[in-house]
Structure formats: structure tokens, C-alpha cells
C-alpha positions, 0 to 999 in steps of 0.5 A, a space after each residue: 116178719 113182725 117182731 112182736 109176733 115172735 115169742 119172748 116167753 121165758 126170757 123176761 117180761 118188760 111190763 113186769 120189770 116196769 111194774 116192779 120198779 114202780 112197786 119198789 118206789 111205792 115201798 120205799 115211800 111207804 117205809 119213809 112215811 112209816 119212819 116219819 110217823 114213828 110206825 103205821 102205814 104198814 100191813 099186819 103180821 097176820 096179812 103175811 099169810 093168806 088163804 087164796 082161791 080161784 076167784 081172788 088169785 089175780 088180785 091176791 097173787 098176781 097183782 100182789 107179786 108186783 109188790 112182794 114175792 108171793 110164795 104159794 103153798 099147795 096143800 090139802 086137809 088129808 095130806 100129812 106132809 102138808 100138815 108138817 110143812 105148812 106151819 113152818 112156812 107160816 112161821 117163816 113168813 112172819 119171821 121174814 117180816 114182809 120179804 114175802 107173802 105166803 098164799 095157801 091154796 087148798 087143791 081140793 077146792 081149787 082144782 083149776 089152779 092145781 091144773 094150771 100150775 101142773 101140780 102132780 103131788 102135794 105139798 108143792 111150793 111155787 113162787 110168783 114174782 112180778 107175775 112170773 111163776 117159779 117152782 121152788 120145791 115139791 114134797 117134804 123139805 127141811 127147814 134149812 133147805 126151805 130157808 136157803 130157797 127163800 133167801 135166794 128168792 128174796 135176793 133175786 126178787 130184790 136184785 132183778 125186779 126191785 121188790 123190797 117187800 112190804 112194811 110190817 106194822 105189828 100194831 096194824 089191824 089185819 086187812 087195814 093196810 094203807 095204800 102206799 102213795 102212787 109212784 111219781 112219773 119217772 123222767 124217762 117214762 115218755 121215752 120208754 113209752 115211745 120205745 114200746 110203741 115202736 116195738 108194737 109197730 115193728 119199728 125196731 130201729 126206732 125202739 133201739 134209738 129210743 132205748 139208747 137215748 134213755 141210757 145216754 142220760 141214765 146208764 143204770 135204767 134197767 127197763 131201758 137196758 132190757 128193752 135195748 137188748 131185746 130190740 137188738 135181738 129181734 132186729 137180728 132175727 127178723 129176716 132170718 129163715 128159721 128152717 135154714 138157720 136150724 139146718 145150717 147149725 145142725 150140719 155145720 157144728 163148727 160154723 160160728 155164725 151158724 151157731 150164733 144165729 141159731 142161739 138167737 132164735 133159741 132165745 127168741 123162742 124162749 129156749 134160754 138154756 138151749 141158747 146158752 148151752 149151744 154157745 158155751 159148747 161152741 166156745 169149747 170148740 173154738 179159739 182166737 177171734 171165733 171164740 171171742 165172737 161167740 163169747 161176746 154174743 153170749 154176754 149180749 144174750 145174758 143182758 136180754 135175760 138179766 144178770 140176776 136170773 138163775 139161768 144166767 148165773 149158771 151159764 156164767 159159771 159154765 162159760 168160765 169153765 169153758 174158757 179156763 
């Protein structure tokens, strides 16, 4: 079985993590440049709220989301709740001063985008962070709730993806933002590229070694941590028979190794909550060495998804309750 054919959707996107790290470096350079120049080099406050259509979606939302979280406001002229919500979002976009960009999408003029996001009613608010879409809320919402949601979004974007936002210059002309200088090549880029090539070739052992070499020199390298965790997971499941694993897990609920193998397959298939829930339930039913084996594997799966992912945060709380 070729590991790159396995689905890791819903888990973590290494390409997005790398793009976000580069974006963070660009943003930090832009902030430093602005400080040296006494201002300038940033975007206008008017650029924090933009109208987006299907033609510009990739540029204005997907590409921009590698630099800053993009909050999408799906609205329509006939929608009365939209007329109440949109001004609040626009005001907060300016108040948050570059921590996110608000993209307004008229659903009547952009039916395809509405269908792609599965919008059933408006107003509906999503976020796109490092190319990944996240539902925020639908329908009317109070400003306190909106602020809390935006605070969580900004925190996750910075801690998980390294997105520190845009530099805002009140004196800048709308649409005239200068491009930040390209981020310099990192000292481990060649090794990380070698790891990706090994994954593409199905050489999981080579990928594990390449990521481990990076971590030996740079233990905090996020891309290498995530890559190593994913490569090790794919290495564990590459020779498994999914049907037999599922059968064993269903017939032997107290078999620790059967539940661990099934959780690995859950995660590879992108079923993050199922994987976590399976192992937490197993922790509740086991003791001693068996419980410790399940706990250790669950912590390893947390590494695959990322410590700041909301699903990991919730699962950590559930694990604590199961243990104590």
C-alpha cells in the first residue's frame, strides 16, 4: 500500500504549516521594517474589509489565508439579520487591527461558493486559516459571542500556524500595500524537502529519518514534528488489513491493541474525533500497563493533529476526566 494514497484529510496539512511559517517570517520582517521607517509598509484599514467573488476567491481568500486569518461573511441584500451582523464584523475587523481580514461574499451573486461551503442559511460566518476552512457560526449572534469566537480564531491561527496578522498603516492608500520581502531560506529546508520526497516515494523509513535529523538539531521545528508524527503513523498502518482491524475492534472491545490499531486507521482516514473517542473510552475500561499503552498512543495522535487544534484541546480534557 502506498502511504501517500492514504487520506490525511481533516488531520493537518503540512504544506499549509510550511506556508504559514513563511508567512510569519514575512510578517515579522514587515513589522520590523515599519518600525525602522517610523511607519509605512503596511495595509490601509480599508483593506481589512473586502468584497470577494468566485473569480477572486483563490487570490483574495485562499492565498491571503497563509498570511492572516480570513473571516468570510456570507450575506445577501434581502437578508435583514445580515444587515445587523455585517456592520459589527466590519467594525471589529478594523478594531482587531490586522489580526484578521473580513471577506464579504454575496450569496446571490456567488452561488457556487455558497454550495461549496454547504451554506444552508444566512448569515453564515466561516474562517479560512492556512487554506483550511472552519465554520464559526450561523445566524444572529451577539457581539460578546462574536468577540469570543474571533479571539479563539486569532489565538489558534498564531499558536498553531504562526499567523501574526498584517501590519496596518493608517496613512497607507487602500490597495497600495507593499509586499513584504521574501522569507529567507531556512537552515533545514533541504532536509525537510528530502523528507517530503521520501513520503511521495513511499519511503516512510527515509522520511522518519529525515524528520528526526531536523529535530535533532532543531527540537522546536513544527513542520518536522508534524511530519515525523504523520510518517510514523503511516508506517504503523501501511501493512494493516482495514477490514480485519475493524472486525477485531468491534468484536474485542477490551483488546487494547485492536482498539489502538483501529484508532490509527480512524486518524489516517481523517476521522479525528472517532480516533480520540475510541482511545478515551478504552482508557476508561483499562488499568495498569494496558491503560498506559492506550494513553501513550493517544498522546502520539495528539502530536499528529497539533497541540493547539480544538479537537486536541477537547480530547485532552476528556482524557484527564477518564484518568482521574
